[in-house]
N, C-alpha and C positions, 0 to 999 in steps of 0.2 A: 608504703607497700605492705600488704598483709603478709604476716609471717607464715611460712609454709608449715603445715601440720607435721608433727614429728612422728606420731603413731602411724605405724605401717611402713615407715621408711627403713631401708637397709643400713641403719646407722652403725658405724664402727663401734666396737666395744670400748667403753670409757676406760677400762683397765688393760686394754690390749697392749699398749706400749710397756706398761709395767711388767707384764708377763713375758713378753718376748725379749726384753732387755735384762731380765733377771732381777729387776728392782722389787718385784712382788715378794713379800716375805711370808713363806709358809712356816708351819710350826717348827720344822726341823732347822730353819734358818736362824733360830734364836739362840745365841751363845751368851749365856749369862756369866757373871763373875763367879768363880768357884764351882762351875758346873761339873757335875759328875755324870757318868754314863752308865746306863743299865743294860743288862743282857739277861734274857729269861732262860731259866733251866726248865725244860718241859718233860712231862711224863713220857716214858717209853712203853708204858703199858696202857691198856684201854679201859680197864675196870679193876678196882681194888682199893688198897690202902697203902699209904706211904709207911714203910717200916722204919727206915733211917735216912738221914741226910748227912753225909760226911763232907763238910766244907773245908776241912783242914788244909788240903793242898791249895785250894782256891784262895784262902785267906793269906797264905804265904806268898802268893804270886805278886809280882811287882805292881804297885799302883792300886791294888784292891782295897777297898774301904770296908765293905761288908757283904755278906750273903744273907739276904732277908727271906725268911720263910715263916710258916706257921709256928715253927719251933722257937723263934726268938723275937716275935713281935705279936702283940695282942691283936685280935681281930678288929676290924673297923667298928667303931661304936655302934653304928646302925645295925650291924649284923647280929649283935647281942639281943636286940629287940625283936628280931625276926623269928617267926615260928619255924623251927628246924624241920618240921615235918611237912611244911607247905611247899608247893612248887614255886620256884623263884629263880631269878638269875644266879649264876654261879657266884658263890661267896668266896672270893679269892683269899687264900691264906687263913681261912676260918677254921679248917680242920684238916684231917689227913686223907679225905676221900678223893679218889680218882674216878672221874666219870667218862673221860674220853682221852684218846691218845693225843699228845701235844698240849695237854692242859698245863698251864704254868704251875710249877711247884716251888720255885724260888726265883729271886732276882739278884744277880750279881752286880754290884756297884763298884766302879773303878774310876780312875781319873781320866782314862781315855776309852773310847769305844773298843779299840783293838784289845786292850788289856782286859776289858770286861768280857769280851767274846772268848778270849783264851781262858780266862779263869772259869767261865761257865762250863767249859769242857772238862775241867778238873773236878767238878762237883760230882760226888758219887751218891746215888740214891738207890735204895733197895725197897722192894715192895712185897706186899702180900697180894698176889695176883688172883683175880676172880674171873670167872667166865664172862666174856663180853659178847655183845651182839651188835654188829654194825650193818648187817644185811637186812634191810626192811622186808624183802620178799620172804625171808625165812622166819620172820617174826610177826607175820600178819595176824596170828592168833591173839596177839596182844593189842590189836587195834581197839581204840576207844573213841568216844565222841566227847569233845570239849563242849562245855556249856555255852560257849560263845557262838558255836556254829550248829544251830539246830536244823533238823530236817525241814525241808520246804516241800509243800504240796499245793499245787493249784489244779483244780479240777480233779481228775482221777489219776491216781498213781499208776505208773507202768501202762498207760493207755497206748503207747506206741506198739505194744504187742498185738493189738487188735487192728492195726492199720493194714490196708491193702498192700502197701509197699513199706518195707521196714528193714532195718539192719541193727545189729548190736556188735560193737567192737571195743577193744581195749587199747589204750594208748599209754605210753610210759615216757617220762622225762627223767633225766639223771640229775645228780647234784651238779650245779653250776656255781662258779666262784666269781665274785665281782671283779677282782684283779684290776683296779685302777693302777695307773703308773706310780702314783705317789703311795708309798707304804704308810700304814697306820702307825700311830705313836703319840707321844705327849712330852711336853716339858712341864715339870711340876715344881713349884716353889712355895714354901710356907714362909710368909712374911712375919707372922707371929704364930703362936700355938693354935690360934683359931682364925687365922686369915690366910687363905689359899689363893694363889694365882697360877693358872695353867695356860699353856699355849697348846692347842690341840687341833686335830683334824675332826671336825664335827659338822653334821648337817643340822644340829639341834642345840644351839647355844643355851637357850633358856631352859630347855628340858634337862640338859646335863647339869646346869646350875642347881636345879631342884633335886636331881638325883644325888648330887654330891652333898647337898644339905642333909638329906636323909641318911646317907651312908656315914658321914663324918660328924653328924650332929652339931653343925655350926650354922650360924645365921646366914641366910642366903645372900645378904648384902656384904658378907665377908668373903664371898667367892667371886673371883674375877676370871673370866674366860676370854681369851683372845683367839679368834679364828677368822681373820679377814680374808684368807685365801685357802681354798681347798682344792687339791689336785685330783679331782675325780672322786666320786663316792658311790653312785649307783645304788645306794641304800645301806652300804656297809658302815657308814658313819652316822647312822640314825640313833645308835645306842651308845651308852657309856659302857665300855668293855672291861673285862677283868684285868687285862694288861695295863690299862690306864689306872685302875685302882691300886694295883701292885706298885706302880711307879710313885703314886701319891703317898702310899704307905711308907715306901723307902725314903722318900724325901722328908717326910715328917720324922721318921726315926733318926735320920742322919742330920737333920736341920740344915740341909744344903739342897740346892736345886738339882734335880735329876732329869736327864733326858733318856727316853727310850724310843727307838725306831725298830719295829719288829721286822723280821726277815720275810722274804717272799714265801717260803714254805709255811711260815706261821700265818700268812694271810689266808691259808686254807683251813686253819683250825681255830682262829681266835676272833674273827670278825664276821661270822655268819656266812651264809651261802643260800642259794635257791635250793629248797629241799627236793629230794626225789619224789616222784608221784606215780601212782597207777590210777588211771581213770577208765571207767566203763561208761560208754554212751549207748543208750537205746533210743532210736529215733524212727518215727513213722510218719507217713503222709498218705493222702488220697492219691488215686491214680493220676489226677491232674496236677499234683504237686503242692497241695495245701497241707502244711504240717498239722498233725493231730496229737502228737505226744512226744515229749522229750524226757528221758530219765538220765541224769548225770550223777554218777557216784565217783567220789575221789578219796584216795588214801594217800597221805604224805607223812614223811617222818618228822619227828621232833626229837629233842634231847630227853634224857631220862629225868632231868631235874626241872624242866621248864616246858610249858606248852606253848608252841608257836603255831598261830593260825593265820591264814590269809584267804582271800576271796576266790578260791579256785573255781567254785561252781556258780558264782554270781551272774556271769554273763548269760548263762543258759536260762536264767529266770525271766529275762525281759527282752532279749535281743530280737526275738522273732515273734510274730503273731501265732501263738500256739495255745490252744485252750487247756491243755493238760501237761503240766510240768512238775516233776519232783526231783529233788536233789538230796544228796547225803554226803557228808564230809567227815572223815575219821583220821585220827592220828595214830602213828606207831612210834613208841619210844625206842630209841637206839642209842648206843654209846658213841655219839658224836656231839660236838658242841651245838648250841642252839642255832637254828637257822635265823635268817633275817630277810626282810623284804629286799628283793633284787629288782632292778628296773622292770616295770610292767607288773610287778608282784604276782599275786596269785592269778590275776586275769591273763597274764602271758601264758602261764601253764594251762589254765582252763580253756583258753581260746584255741590252743593247739588241738585239743580233743574235739571241742564243739565244731570248729570250722573245718576240720578234716571230715568229721561225720556228716556235716551238711554237704560237703563236696561229694562224698561217697553216695549219699542218698540222691543227689542231683544226677549223678552218673547212672544209678539204677533206673531213675525215671526218664533218662535220656533228655534231660532239660539242661540248658546252658547254666552254669553255676551263678552267673550274674542274674539271669532271668529268674532262677529259683529263689535267690535272696530277695529280689524285688517283689516277687509273688507273695513272699511271706513277711514283707516289710510291715511294721506296725506303726501307726500314727500316734499311739499313746503307750505308756509304760504298762504292760499287762501285770507286772508284779505289784506296783504301787497304785495302779488305777488312777494315774495322773497324766495329763498331757506333758510332752517333753517341752522344755523351755525353748529348745531349737533342735532340729534334726534335719540335716541336708544330705543324708546318706545316698538317696537316689541320684542327686547331682554329683556326689563324689564318685559313685560307680561309673557314671557316664564320662566324667572327666578322665578318670584313670584308664578306662577302657580305650578311649580314643588315643591317649598318649602311648600306651603300651602296644597298640596295634592288635587289640583283642580279635579283630576280624580275621586275623591270620591263624587263630587257634582252631584246631580241628577237634570236633567233639569225640572222635574215636581215639583213644590213647594209642600211642606208638605209631601213629599214621604219618608223622612228619619226620624226615631225616635229612640232615645235611652232612654228607660224607659219612664219617664213622659216628656221628653224634645224633642222638634222638633229640627232638625239639619239643618243648612243652611250655604251656602257660598256666599259671595258677593265680587264684585270687583268695583273699581272706579279709574278714572284717575284724576290727578291734574296737573296744570301747572301754572307757574308764570314767568313774564319777567325776563330775565337774564341781569341785568343792570351793567354798569360800569360808574361811575361818575368821578369827578375830585377830586384829593386829593394831599396833600403835606406831605412829610415825611422828617424830619430832622434827619441826621445821624451824630454821633460823634464817630470816631474811635480813641481809645486811645493807647498810646505807651505800655500799658500792654497787648494789644491784645483783649481788650473788645470793644464791639460795643453797643452804646446806640442809640435807635431809638425812635422818638417821633412824635405823631400826635394826633390831637384833636378829634379822634373818640371815640366811647363809647363801653362798653362791658356790655350787659344786660344778659349775661349768656352763650353765645356760645363758649367762650374761645378765644376771639379775639387776645389777646396778644400772646397766645400760637401759633396760626396759623401764626402770623406775624414773630415770632421767627423762625419757621420752614421754612418759605419762605426765610427769610434773610439768614439762615444757608446754604441753597443750593445755593442762589444767589451769596454769597461771599466766601463760602467754609470754614466757621468757625463752631466749635462745638456749638450747641444750648446753652450750659451752659455759653458761653462767650457773649451772646447776651441778651440785655434787651430791651423790648418794653414798652414805657410809653404812657398812653392815658388819656382821661377824663379831660384835663386841657385846658382852653381857651388860655393860654399862648403858647400852642403848635401850630404847623402849621395847616393850614386849612384842615378840613375833613368834609364830609357830615354826616348827622345823621345816626345812626344805625337803619335802617329800610328798608323794601323793598328788603331784601336779597342781599345787594350790598356791604357789608363791605369788605369781602375777595377779591371780584373781583376788588374793587376800591382802597382801602387802601393797600391791598396786592400787587396790581400792582405797586403802588407807592413805597412800600418797595423794591420790585424787582428792580425797576428802580433806586432808590437812591443807591442801592448796586452796580449797574453797573457804575454809576457816580463815586462812591467812588473808585472802581477799576481803573477807568481811571485816577483819581487824584493820586492814589498810583503808578500807572505805570509811570506817568509823573515825580513824585518825584524820582523814582528809576532811570529812564533814565538820569535825570539831576544831580543826586548826588552820584550815586554808579557806580564805575569804571566798574564793570563787565557787566553793562547794558547800558553803554553810547553809544555803537554802535548799540543798538537794536532799532527797531521801535515799537511803541505802539501796532500795530496790530499783531506783532510777539510774544508778550508776552502772556503767559497763566497763569491761576490761578488754583492752585491745593491744596486743603486741607489747606488753610491758608498760602500758599506760592505763590510768584510770580516767574515764571520760564521763562528763556530764554536759550534754548539749555541745556548745562550742568550746568548752573548757576541758583541758586535758593536762595531766601531769604524770611524769614517769614515776613508777612505783617507788623507786629508791629515793626520789626527791621528796616524797612525803616524809620520809625519815629525816632527811636533811633539814626540812622546814621545821619539823617538830623537835629537832635536836636529839633524836634517838639514834644510837649506833646500830640497833637491830630490833627486830620483833621476833619473839619466840612463841611458838604454838605447838602443843601436843594434841594429837587427835587420835582417838580410838575408833576403829571402824569395824563393822560386822554386818553380815546379812540380816535380813528381816524375815518376814513370813513367806517369802517367795518360794522357799523350799517345801513348804506345806502345800503349795498350789501347783508346783511344777516339778517334774523329774528332770534332773540336770546331769547330762553326760557329754563327754567329748567322744568323737568317733574318728576312726581311721579306716582306710581301705588300702590294702597292699596288693600290688600286682608284681609277679615275677615271671620272667622268661628264662628258662634254663636249657642247657645242653647236657645230656647224659651220654657218656661214652659207651658205645654198644658192648665192647669187650671188657673194659676195666671197671665200669660202674662209676667212674669219676663224674662228679656233678660240678658244672660251671654255671654260675648265675651270670647271664649275659646282659640283662637289663632289669632295672627295678623302677617302678613308679609307686610312690606313696602319696596318698591324698589325705589331708587333715581337715576335718570339720571341727574346729575348736574356737569358734567365735572370731572376734576381731584379732587380727595378727598385729601385735604391737611392734615387732621388729622383724622385717622380712628376712634379714640376713641371719640373725641368731636363731630364728624359728626354723629356717632351712637347715642350719647346722644341727639343731635338736633332732629333726627328723632323720637326717643322714646318720647321726649317731645311733638312733634307734635301728636303722637298717643294718649298721655294722654289728650291733649287738644281736639283732635278729638272725643275721647270717651265722654268727657264732652259735646261737641256740639251735639253728636248723641243721648245721653241717659239721661243726667242729668241736664244740665245747662239751666236755664230760670229765668230771673229777673221778678218776678210777681208784677204787678202794681195794686194797688187799685185805680181804675180810679175815684172813688167818691172824693178822696182827692188828687190824683196825687202823691201818696206816694208808695214807694216800700214796699211790705209786707214781703220780705225775704232778707233784706239787711244785712245778716250776714252769717258766715260760717256754722252755724247750719242749716239754711234753704235754702241757695243757695248752691246747691250740686255740688261741684267740685269733680272730681274723686279722690279716695283714693287708697292706695296700693292694697287693696282687689279687686278693679275694674279692675286692669291692668293684662291682661293675658300674657302668654308666647309670647314674641314679637321678631321676627326675622327681622333684618335690613340688606338689601342687597344694594350694590352699583354697578351700571354699570361701573363706574370709568374709563371712556374714555375721554381723553382730548378734550375740545372744541378748535379747531385750530385758532379761530379768536378773542375771547372775551378779552383775556389778556395773558400775558406771561406764566402764570401757567396753563391756560386752565381750570380754576375753575369757576363754575357758582354757583349762590345762592342756598341755601338749606332750610333756616329757614321757609319760607312760604309754600313750597311744602310739608313739613312734615305734615301739617295739611290739606291743600287744597285737597278736594275730599274724605277725610276719612269718614265724616258723611254719604255720599252716599253709601260707601262700606258697612257700617253697615246696613243702610236701605235696601239695596239690599239683604244682607244676611238674614235679618229678613223676607223679602218677600219670599226668596227661602225656608226658614224654614217653614213658616206658610201659604203662599199664601195671606197674608194680607199686603197691601201696605200702609204704613204710610208716608204721605207727609207733616206732621206738626211736626217739631222738638220742643222739644226732644221726642224720642220714649219711651213713658212711658207705663206701663202695662195696664192702662185703655184704651189706644188706640188699644190694641190688643185683649181685651176680650169683648169689647162693640159690 
């Protein structure tokens, strides 16, 4: 009987039992002999210099071992080589400068966490305080353009102004914080003066290994990183953060392992955030609805010491057939820590402005928003002047419209009411680059028929190991139960970070390719050592359900090793894309539909039904892919309706830096949600035809909600989040 294909099936997570039984070991679960605990002392000012640090009372407290700061430890060796005038990541404990409120100024180390926390409260710090600026709106005169983000012009700049039908509008998004359940932190241990082992929460094992090499000036092979399980990241675990460096410095000074788990309020100031943005869209069309011009200008904040950029305006350059497009992107430095990519990165921010503007223009033209998008659909990428590798947006529009009941939508806003609630429908499109990087996978095929695969990628929740097992099962013809995929260790072969929706496309391709190489090696062994195959040529052999076949002769793959006396076969394969990216433009797409109720008197918004359609090539696992999309919906609801980090600009401090006041969506906020997949193979990106999905699950969603709220009420909210006060004012 032919083995059923694994790719596409809703296979259970291979690590699911470990996670639900508590057997999965996260970084904080590691309790080493002689382990010490750290607690950070953080700046209470927002700009200035440290004048004094008095640790006398803390050092007298029970169990305290040391209070480490720039006063009693030399800077990390790599910091000494850095140009102090250049913009760069925060150099923790390198000097007395304060750039943001909550910046770590010392780490208290004690024999228990509780004692470290108490002692940290005893440390007295004085400052020379300077004027700070945390309000981007009041610092727009300082806007500048980073060299990485140049102006873009296709056709004529500002051509929208000459269109028969046009609009110009501004849209704003606030600071959002990643806030996964698992807090950030690290366990650091120096085995020798130049051998470091850490257990950390990271999406980028190999990147962090290289970063530590530079900071501490030790050989990369002397740095071991363990990160097999990550309790949610959403982008915050893509960087090596200052609190991690502080812990490593303390462990080196004390010659003992040190654990640090930061607090929830520190998650607002130490591990990045989605930056605030102001976007202006100018868009114009002919009277029959053909776009003639788009201008998209964006301003976002960064820190005063480092430039953070993301692709806020990128979607506007190619999403629609429009002959004239120009974009501009600027940064404003403020006294906050450096932002970091948050799920959907800049495209989630940019799509809110673009897709709301598209909806507004469609309303002016009195054209259905889906019809308007289809009318301006482009068969090729107008930015790169290349055909798309695959693009099934028209099909996705149709699938989602049927599922949400789009025919019930009324073109006139505010026309449908159920009791005290206005009813509206909204749509938005999302897109993100479909990337395939370079990765290496090591394979060990054992004579018991089991296959072990290893690569230093990460899993922040999408079910990476499960997808890799399914890809391998089909590539080599084994049952998934016989395959193990291990990740999250620096000792494993090279893999890129888990970010940018590229893991399945990149590491999955390497899994496929290493299985092909393994089959070639097993074929060689069969031809050279087994009489029934000696007259066969490698290209004549086939692989069927764990067997190698030549005519009427067949042998189980593991029996080849038994016959040859080998315990196993080991193969390492490096895989990367070719020239296909020079020939095709590669993107994943999403279409989000939302049905909302808006209370007529209170302005409360209730999302009643969501349909999200993904056009992301082959779906490797229907269950985990659905979970990915639902997760994007949850994050999108937060972006649209609830999430905003509120800053008290007088002090440069967050006023809602906790789960009680920073409102992430809860179960009661999530409506019935239907996830649909186009599920058509991309013929060029990789052997599986799979494209990324993690980002498109969120990109565009906030605009779908805003558009639905407008359809329900006739009120256009351009400032996220959409809260009741903005609808009743």
